[in-house]
Structures are given as structure tokens and as C-alpha cells.
C-alpha positions in Angstrom: -32.2 31.6 74.9 -32.5 34.0 72.0 -33.4 33.2 68.4 -30.8 33.1 65.7 -30.7 35.3 62.6 -28.4 35.9 59.7 -29.3 38.6 57.1 -29.0 37.6 53.4 -26.4 38.9 51.0 -26.2 38.4 47.3 -24.3 35.1 47.9 -25.7 33.9 51.3 -29.2 33.1 52.5 -31.2 34.7 55.2 -31.4 32.2 58.1 -33.9 32.6 60.9 -34.2 30.1 63.7 -37.2 31.3 65.8 -37.0 29.4 69.0 -40.4 30.7 70.2 -42.2 28.9 67.4 -39.4 26.3 66.7 -39.1 27.3 63.1 -35.9 27.4 61.0 -36.2 29.2 57.7 -33.8 29.6 54.8 -34.4 32.2 52.2 -33.0 33.3 48.8 -29.5 32.2 47.6 -26.8 30.0 49.1 -23.5 30.1 47.4 -21.0 31.3 50.0 -17.3 31.2 49.3 -16.8 28.8 52.2 -20.1 27.0 53.1 -18.5 25.3 56.2 -17.5 28.7 57.7 -20.8 30.3 56.8 -23.0 27.6 58.3 -20.8 27.0 61.4 -22.6 29.6 63.6 -25.9 27.9 62.8 -24.5 24.5 63.7 -23.2 26.0 67.0 -26.6 27.4 67.7 -28.2 24.0 67.0 -25.8 22.5 69.6 -27.1 25.0 72.2 -30.7 24.5 71.1 -30.3 20.7 71.7 -28.7 21.2 75.1 -31.3 23.8 76.3 -34.6 23.0 74.5 -34.6 19.4 73.4 -36.0 17.9 76.5 -39.3 16.0 77.0 -42.2 18.3 77.0 -40.3 21.4 75.9 -40.5 21.1 72.1 -43.1 19.0 70.4 -42.4 20.0 66.8 -39.7 21.6 64.8 -40.5 23.1 61.4 -37.8 23.7 58.7 -38.7 25.9 55.7 -36.4 25.8 52.7 -37.2 28.7 50.4 -34.1 28.8 48.3 -34.0 30.4 44.9 -30.6 28.7 44.3 -28.0 26.8 46.3 -24.6 25.4 45.2 -23.1 22.0 45.8 -21.2 23.0 49.0 -24.5 24.4 50.4 -26.3 21.1 49.5 -23.7 19.3 51.6 -24.5 21.6 54.5 -28.2 21.0 54.0 -27.6 17.2 54.2 -25.5 17.7 57.4 -28.1 19.9 58.9 -30.9 17.4 58.2 -28.7 14.7 59.7 -28.5 16.6 62.9 -32.3 17.2 63.0 -32.8 13.5 62.3 -31.0 12.8 65.5 -33.2 15.4 67.3 -36.3 13.7 65.7 -35.3 10.4 67.4 -35.8 12.1 70.8 -39.5 12.2 69.9 -39.8 15.6 68.4 -41.9 15.8 65.2 -39.9 17.2 62.3 -41.9 19.0 59.6 -39.8 20.0 56.5 -41.3 22.3 53.9 -39.5 22.6 50.5 -40.7 25.6 48.6 -40.0 26.0 44.9 -41.2 28.2 42.1 -43.8 26.3 40.0 -41.7 26.7 36.9 -38.4 25.5 38.6 -38.4 21.7 38.1 -34.7 21.6 39.1 -35.4 23.0 42.6 -38.2 20.5 43.0 -35.9 17.7 42.0 -33.2 18.8 44.3 -35.6 18.7 47.2 -36.8 15.2 46.2 -33.2 14.0 46.1 -32.4 15.4 49.5 -35.6 14.1 51.0 -35.0 10.6 49.7 -31.3 10.6 50.7 -32.1 11.7 54.2 -35.2 9.5 54.5 -37.1 12.5 55.7 -40.5 13.2 54.1 -40.7 16.7 52.8 -43.9 18.8 52.1 -43.3 20.1 48.6 -45.0 23.5 48.1 -45.1 25.2 44.7 -45.2 29.0 44.7 -46.0 31.4 41.9 
């Protein structure tokens, strides 16, 4: 099974799901015209990942790094759905480590992460960057 990668554009994030180190990373801006269509290939990949890799002893930990500069409301809905899927994977015994990066001067991005973490009942590691 190969890793999954989407290159960023001015309105869509870079997404990299490296299955060798079980890390999913989101970078830059997420404000696609249609978030459902944009994120569908990632959700399809996660389905395959669950079928092939989420078995006892194959994956111990999964890390998700959110490094958004900005995301819109429809992208926030996709983040919630994504985390809901990973919450199910977590129930199989896989440790889920979620890192929420934000610029130290961007209180709104920090607050957005806190809201998502609380709503999903998944603890985030909040990491300020300069």
C-alpha cells in the first residue's frame, strides 16, 4: 500500500498520509469550492488503510498534524468527520496523537483547535510556532 499525497493550491491544503510512519499531515490553506469532493479521495484512502493496516500489531500509533494557516467552515466539517473516523480506529487499540500547530499570534486558530478537540473529545497537543 502506497502513501497518499495531494499537493497544495492557493485554496486547498497539502495532505500527506505517510503510511510508513503512520503520519497524516495537513498544511497551509483549506477553502476548497466543494470540501466534500476535495476530501473524498482522502476518506477513500482511509477506508483502504483501515482494511489493510488496522490490524493488531500492524499499527501502534497514528499521528495527525494539523498545520493550517486558515480553513473555512466546510473544511471544519470535514476535519470533524475525519477525526470521527480516526476515533473509531482509536477504539481498535491504536494510539491517536493529534498535534495542532498555530502561529503564536493567531489566537483564533488556537481557539478553533480547542473547539474541535473538545467537540471530538480527543486531546490535542497544541504547539505554537513563530
